[in-house]
C-alpha positions in Angstrom: 56.3 81.0 157.2 60.3 80.2 158.8 60.7 76.1 159.1 63.0 76.3 161.5 60.0 78.6 163.6 58.6 75.4 164.4 58.5 71.5 166.2 59.8 68.7 164.1 58.7 66.5 166.2 54.9 66.4 168.0 54.7 63.8 170.5 51.2 62.7 171.7 50.3 60.7 174.6 47.6 59.3 174.3 47.5 56.6 177.5 49.7 56.5 180.2 49.2 52.8 180.2 51.1 49.9 179.2 50.8 46.2 179.1 54.2 46.0 179.7 56.3 46.2 182.5 60.1 46.4 180.9 62.5 46.9 184.2 64.4 49.5 181.9 61.4 51.6 182.3 60.3 54.9 184.2 56.2 53.7 183.1 55.8 52.2 186.4 58.1 54.6 188.8 56.6 58.2 187.8 54.3 59.6 189.9 51.3 60.1 188.1 47.5 57.9 187.9 47.3 55.9 184.8 44.8 57.8 182.0 43.2 58.3 179.1 43.6 61.4 177.1 40.6 63.1 176.9 38.6 63.5 172.7 38.6 66.8 173.1 42.4 67.3 175.0 43.5 65.3 171.7 41.2 66.7 168.8 43.0 70.4 170.4 46.5 69.0 169.8 45.5 67.8 166.1 44.1 71.3 165.2 47.0 73.1 166.3 49.3 71.0 164.7 47.7 72.4 161.3 48.6 75.5 161.7 51.8 74.6 160.7 54.1 72.7 158.2 55.0 69.5 160.6 57.4 66.7 159.3 56.5 64.1 162.0 53.8 62.9 164.2 54.1 60.2 166.9 51.3 59.8 169.1 53.8 57.6 172.2 55.1 58.8 174.5 55.4 56.3 177.9 52.5 53.9 177.6 51.7 52.3 174.2 49.6 53.5 171.9 47.5 50.1 171.7 46.7 50.5 175.5 44.1 53.6 174.5 40.7 52.0 173.5 40.6 54.4 170.9 43.9 55.1 168.7 42.5 53.0 166.5 40.4 57.0 165.4 43.0 59.0 166.7 45.1 57.4 164.4 42.6 57.5 161.4 42.4 61.1 162.7 46.0 61.7 162.4 45.9 60.6 158.8 43.3 62.5 157.9 44.0 65.2 158.9 47.4 66.1 158.8 47.9 64.1 155.8 51.3 65.7 154.6 52.5 64.9 158.0 54.6 61.3 158.9 53.1 59.2 161.3 55.5 57.1 163.2 54.2 54.8 165.7 56.4 52.8 168.8 54.4 49.7 170.9 55.6 47.2 172.5 53.4 45.0 170.1 51.9 43.0 172.8 48.7 44.7 172.0 48.9 44.7 168.7 46.4 41.9 167.6 45.7 40.8 163.7 42.3 42.6 164.2 44.3 46.0 164.9 47.5 45.3 162.5 44.5 44.8 159.5 42.5 48.2 161.0 45.7 49.7 160.6 46.8 49.0 157.4 45.4 51.1 154.9 46.4 55.1 157.4 49.2 55.8 156.0 51.2 54.3 158.9 55.5 55.8 158.0 57.0 54.0 160.5 56.5 51.1 163.1 58.7 50.3 165.8 58.1 47.3 168.1 59.8 46.1 171.1 60.7 43.0 170.9 64.0 43.1 173.7 64.5 39.1 173.5 63.8 36.2 171.9 63.7 33.6 175.4 60.8 33.6 176.2 61.8 33.3 180.3 63.9 36.7 179.4 61.4 38.1 178.4 59.1 37.3 180.4 61.5 38.5 183.1 62.4 41.7 181.2 59.3 43.0 179.5 56.4 41.2 182.1 54.7 39.3 179.4 54.6 36.0 177.2 57.0 35.8 174.1 54.6 33.6 172.5 51.8 36.0 171.6 53.9 39.0 170.7 55.5 36.5 168.0 52.2 35.9 166.3 51.4 39.4 166.4 55.3 40.2 164.6 54.7 36.8 162.2 51.4 38.0 161.5 51.9 41.5 160.4 55.5 41.1 159.1 53.9 38.6 156.1 54.2 39.2 153.1 50.9 40.4 151.6 50.5 42.5 154.7 54.0 44.1 155.8 54.1 47.5 152.8 50.2 47.8 154.1 50.7 48.3 158.1 53.8 50.4 157.7 56.3 51.7 154.7 58.8 50.4 157.2 59.0 48.4 160.3 61.6 48.0 162.8 61.9 45.7 165.7 64.4 46.8 168.6 66.2 45.8 171.2 67.5 46.9 174.3 70.8 45.7 174.7 71.2 45.3 178.3 74.6 44.7 179.9 73.6 40.8 180.6 72.5 40.4 177.2 74.8 37.9 175.2 76.3 38.1 171.4 74.1 34.9 170.9 71.1 36.7 172.4 71.9 38.8 170.3 72.1 37.2 166.8 69.0 34.6 167.9 66.9 38.6 167.5 69.1 39.6 164.7 68.0 35.9 162.8 64.5 36.4 163.4 63.9 39.9 162.3 65.7 39.0 158.9 63.6 35.9 158.7 60.3 38.8 159.5 61.6 40.6 157.3 61.8 43.7 159.3 64.9 46.9 160.2 66.4 45.7 163.3 67.7 48.0 165.8 
């Protein structure tokens, strides 16, 4: 089987819902309804992915995976049916509760990306439409050294640098990432 004939990555949008309203994200401006993917379609996609060597899968495009009420069993299905495929997960972290963190800890997530974008509560509310403290509580829980390695092989916290992002704000973000023991991007 020639690997060049197959995709290196499959991205699956299991939901178009998102808890955030990021000013830079097109999710709310797209002319489509909000909905969750059917179980039948999701299972069909995963089964089709088993027919070729798939290096990586990401259950994310526009919606936040943790806005999908079925994300945990879906991640389990990916883990079980595609054991040789890297599982990468993107989230804003707002709905990544301690209970969900514990639930994903045995699923073999290779890389967890969390979009934080700022450490300033007012700016976070303006940029993402969410309360920063809740997301930081979730980040601190999952990055605790006791559970960090079980949650994902690698955790990266991301910041979208906007035209008015200050160097001081960026440095606070980098300091938080260092304190949490996670990669920054």
